[in-house]
SENUVO-251404 format. One record per residue (C-alpha): z negated, x negated, y negated. Coordinates in steps of 0.25 Angstrom, whole numbers, padded with zeros to 4 digits, always signed. Example, Ala and Ser with C-alpha at 12.3 -4.5 7.8 and 13.67 -1.06 7.14 Angstrom:
2
-0031-0049+0018/-0029-0055+0004/
***
This chain:
394
+0001+0001+0000/-0003-0013-0010/+0009-0018-0008/+0017-0007-0012/+0010-0009-0026/+0014-0024-0024/+0000-0028-0028/-0012-0029-0017/-0026-0031-0023/-0033-0039-0013/-0050-0035-0009/-0059-0044-0006/-0074-0045-0007/-0082-0054-0014/-0098-0054-0012/-0101-0049-0026/-0088-0041-0027/-0076-0035-0023/-0065-0041-0029/-0050-0034-0032/-0038-0042-0035/-0024-0039-0035/-0013-0046-0029/+0002-0048-0033/+0010-0045-0021/+0018-0057-0023/+0030-0053-0012/+0030-0063-0001/+0016-0055+0006/+0014-0045+0014/+0000-0043+0011/-0011-0046+0001/-0016-0061+0004/-0031-0064+0002/-0025-0077-0004/-0018-0069-0014/-0033-0063-0020/-0045-0073-0026/-0054-0075-0019/-0068-0081-0018/-0074-0086-0005/-0080-0076+0003/-0091-0076+0016/-0085-0070+0029/-0098-0058+0025/-0089-0055+0012/-0076-0055+0021/-0081-0046+0031/-0087-0037+0022/-0073-0037+0011/-0064-0034+0024/-0074-0021+0027/-0073-0015+0014/-0058-0020+0015/-0056-0010+0025/-0065+0001+0020/-0059+0001+0007/-0045+0001+0013/-0048+0012+0022/-0053+0022+0009/-0040+0014+0001/-0033+0023+0011/-0040+0036+0013/-0041+0037-0004/-0025+0035-0003/-0023+0047+0008/-0030+0057+0000/-0024+0053-0014/-0034+0044-0021/-0028+0037-0031/-0036+0024-0032/-0040+0018-0047/-0028+0014-0052/-0034-0001-0059/-0037-0003-0042/-0021-0002-0040/-0016-0009-0051/-0011-0023-0052/-0018-0031-0062/-0007-0040-0066/+0001-0041-0080/+0011-0031-0082/+0008-0020-0069/+0005-0006-0072/-0002+0002-0066/+0005+0005-0051/+0001+0020-0047/+0000+0023-0031/+0007+0037-0029/-0004+0046-0021/-0002+0052-0007/-0002+0065-0014/+0011+0062-0022/+0025+0064-0017/+0031+0051-0018/+0045+0050-0023/+0055+0048-0010/+0064+0036-0011/+0079+0041-0014/+0086+0043+0000/+0096+0033+0002/+0108+0042+0003/+0121+0037+0009/+0132+0035+0000/+0145+0044+0003/+0157+0037+0004/+0165+0035-0009/+0174+0045-0009/+0188+0038-0014/+0194+0041-0029/+0207+0047-0028/+0216+0036-0034/+0230+0040-0041/+0243+0039-0032/+0252+0030-0038/+0264+0037-0037/+0276+0030-0028/+0284+0022-0036/+0297+0030-0029/+0307+0036-0039/+0305+0052-0033/+0292+0050-0040/+0299+0049-0054/+0297+0065-0059/+0314+0069-0060/+0320+0066-0071/+0330+0075-0079/+0344+0071-0074/+0354+0080-0080/+0365+0073-0073/+0366+0061-0063/+0367+0046-0069/+0382+0046-0061/+0391+0057-0062/+0403+0054-0054/+0414+0066-0052/+0411+0079-0044/+0413+0077-0029/+0408+0085-0018/+0398+0078-0009/+0395+0088+0001/+0389+0077+0011/+0377+0081+0018/+0374+0093+0029/+0365+0104+0029/+0350+0101+0031/+0348+0111+0039/+0358+0115+0051/+0364+0128+0053/+0356+0138+0059/+0345+0137+0049/+0345+0140+0035/+0356+0129+0030/+0357+0134+0015/+0351+0129+0002/+0341+0137-0002/+0343+0144-0014/+0331+0146-0018/+0328+0134-0024/+0341+0125-0028/+0342+0113-0033/+0340+0111-0048/+0333+0125-0046/+0317+0129-0051/+0320+0142-0045/+0318+0148-0061/+0308+0138-0065/+0299+0140-0053/+0301+0127-0047/+0302+0112-0051/+0318+0107-0051/+0324+0107-0036/+0327+0096-0032/+0334+0098-0018/+0340+0113-0011/+0332+0119-0001/+0334+0124+0014/+0326+0135+0017/+0321+0135+0033/+0310+0137+0043/+0300+0124+0044/+0305+0115+0056/+0320+0117+0052/+0327+0105+0056/+0332+0097+0043/+0346+0091+0045/+0350+0077+0039/+0360+0078+0029/+0368+0068+0031/+0367+0053+0037/+0359+0043+0031/+0344+0038+0035/+0332+0042+0032/+0322+0037+0021/+0310+0047+0020/+0304+0055+0030/+0290+0060+0030/+0280+0066+0018/+0281+0064+0005/+0267+0063+0002/+0265+0050-0002/+0279+0047-0009/+0286+0055-0018/+0300+0059-0015/+0300+0072-0023/+0294+0077-0035/+0281+0072-0029/+0274+0066-0016/+0274+0076-0006/+0283+0085-0012/+0291+0087+0000/+0282+0084+0011/+0291+0081+0020/+0305+0075+0018/+0314+0067+0024/+0326+0058+0014/+0341+0053+0022/+0347+0044+0013/+0361+0046+0017/+0372+0037+0021/+0382+0039+0009/+0379+0036-0004/+0385+0044-0016/+0392+0035-0026/+0384+0024-0020/+0370+0031-0021/+0360+0035-0011/+0361+0050-0007/+0348+0054+0000/+0344+0069+0005/+0330+0075+0007/+0323+0084+0013/+0310+0090+0010/+0298+0097+0014/+0302+0096+0031/+0290+0097+0039/+0293+0084+0048/+0303+0075+0049/+0313+0069+0061/+0318+0057+0055/+0312+0043+0052/+0315+0034+0039/+0326+0025+0041/+0332+0035+0051/+0347+0036+0052/+0351+0054+0052/+0363+0058+0053/+0368+0070+0049/+0360+0084+0053/+0351+0075+0060/+0338+0084+0061/+0328+0074+0050/+0317+0085+0048/+0312+0099+0048/+0310+0110+0038/+0296+0111+0033/+0288+0115+0020/+0281+0102+0017/+0279+0098+0002/+0281+0107-0009/+0288+0116-0002/+0285+0131-0002/+0292+0133+0012/+0299+0128+0022/+0310+0123+0019/+0321+0109+0017/+0322+0105+0004/+0332+0094+0003/+0338+0085-0009/+0349+0075-0012/+0346+0063-0017/+0358+0053-0025/+0354+0041-0028/+0340+0039-0024/+0331+0044-0016/+0324+0053-0028/+0318+0066-0031/+0325+0064-0045/+0341+0061-0038/+0341+0073-0030/+0353+0082-0032/+0361+0095-0027/+0359+0095-0012/+0370+0106-0012/+0380+0097-0018/+0380+0088-0005/+0378+0097+0007/+0390+0102+0013/+0391+0116+0008/+0396+0128+0020/+0407+0130+0024/+0415+0138+0015/+0406+0135+0004/+0405+0127-0007/+0395+0125-0020/+0396+0125-0034/+0391+0115-0044/+0388+0119-0059/+0382+0112-0070/+0379+0125-0083/+0376+0116-0096/+0375+0122-0111/+0383+0121-0120/+0380+0108-0124/+0382+0103-0110/+0367+0102-0105/+0363+0108-0091/+0355+0119-0093/+0344+0120-0081/+0338+0131-0076/+0350+0140-0077/+0352+0150-0065/+0368+0151-0061/+0374+0163-0054/+0384+0163-0045/+0394+0175-0043/+0406+0177-0031/+0419+0181-0034/+0414+0196-0033/+0405+0193-0045/+0392+0196-0036/+0379+0187-0037/+0380+0175-0028/+0370+0165-0030/+0361+0161-0042/+0357+0146-0044/+0349+0136-0055/+0355+0125-0063/+0348+0113-0062/+0334+0111-0067/+0329+0097-0073/+0328+0086-0066/+0337+0087-0054/+0351+0081-0054/+0366+0086-0052/+0376+0080-0046/+0383+0066-0051/+0397+0073-0050/+0394+0089-0052/+0384+0086-0063/+0381+0101-0057/+0367+0108-0063/+0369+0120-0053/+0375+0123-0038/+0377+0134-0030/+0379+0127-0017/+0385+0134-0004/+0393+0145-0010/+0406+0150-0004/+0420+0146-0006/+0423+0157-0017/+0426+0160-0032/+0413+0163-0038/+0406+0165-0053/+0395+0156-0060/+0388+0164-0069/+0376+0158-0079/+0370+0164-0090/+0362+0156-0102/+0356+0161-0116/+0360+0176-0111/+0375+0173-0110/+0382+0173-0097/+0392+0164-0091/+0401+0165-0077/+0410+0154-0075/+0418+0156-0060/+0418+0145-0048/+0426+0144-0036/+0419+0138-0024/+0428+0131-0014/+0422+0128+0001/+0414+0114+0003/+0417+0110-0013/+0410+0109-0025/+0413+0119-0036/+0408+0114-0050/+0406+0123-0061/+0403+0121-0077/+0394+0129-0084/+0392+0129-0100/+0386+0138-0108/+0394+0141-0120/+0389+0135-0134/+0379+0145-0140/+0384+0154-0152/+0382+0150-0166/+0386+0165-0172/+0376+0175-0179/+0379+0188-0172/+0382+0196-0186/+0374+0208-0186/+0383+0221-0195/+0377+0227-0204/
***
């Protein structure tokens, strides 16, 4: 008990008095040595009496502490300079519990910003009115249908290339083939696989996990020295590996609804010049039309020759019956290097048609002839607005 205080009183008996001397714990002794106290010479009788008295007092102290008795503070005070009274807690007091060592939980890693991939596909699309290289218009129907006959192998008109579906969606960089999950997807042409798998770590579209799972083929043919790629997105599974050579019509994946897809379908893109989301072209100018069908490509511009994005164009047949509607490309997608179009009607039966459009409450109509297996181009321009002021009769 005394060692807790760091000061140990040494009691000794002399023939004339009880003496009380305090001995300071020097940190190297485990008990209060008799040599730590200054004592006169003692007789054997003195030693025996002192031992007996010490035992009695020791028993009394123990009993007093057990019953809550406080000895006088002066008796337990250290008699050395600078030392103040040191109080002992009584048995009736509740000792302050020592803090319990609690195992520290493992540190939770702080999320660190992920450095965006440096691939060109990470760059947001830059609006481009027309490609940098302009060539003479020509057909280049190099590719077969990516979906076999017997399934839905025509392009969905719900969300055409360059469209926003009445402004509800982002400008579309490809075309859709709506089919059930698991429908085989076929390579549109010969080439080798450059991407097959997930895009959750690398950006190939607008952002990571845009397609979910995809296959990209770089084709054997080049377009005026530029590489040509086809992309097959939102697939449920890939059937090929990177580096693998493929031929036209070979199964490469299966239809799914991965990434941002709202339902099962194939999203297909054609990319020219580089494997980049900003290098897309309209696939309907690259996929062979059905037998007996052709394509209409057009460019709708204002009086100053500027493209009019988001404008709707309607197609009527020879009997003036409405046939189809499409939307002029929004900003951020590319026209063909030769046709320089901003709208397309794909897979149109050969025949005579009229293209109708309306700008600022002014209606226009232009005839167009479609030939099987070919592209018919039609330029559309809005007339110069009238500057004359209508005269109101008095």
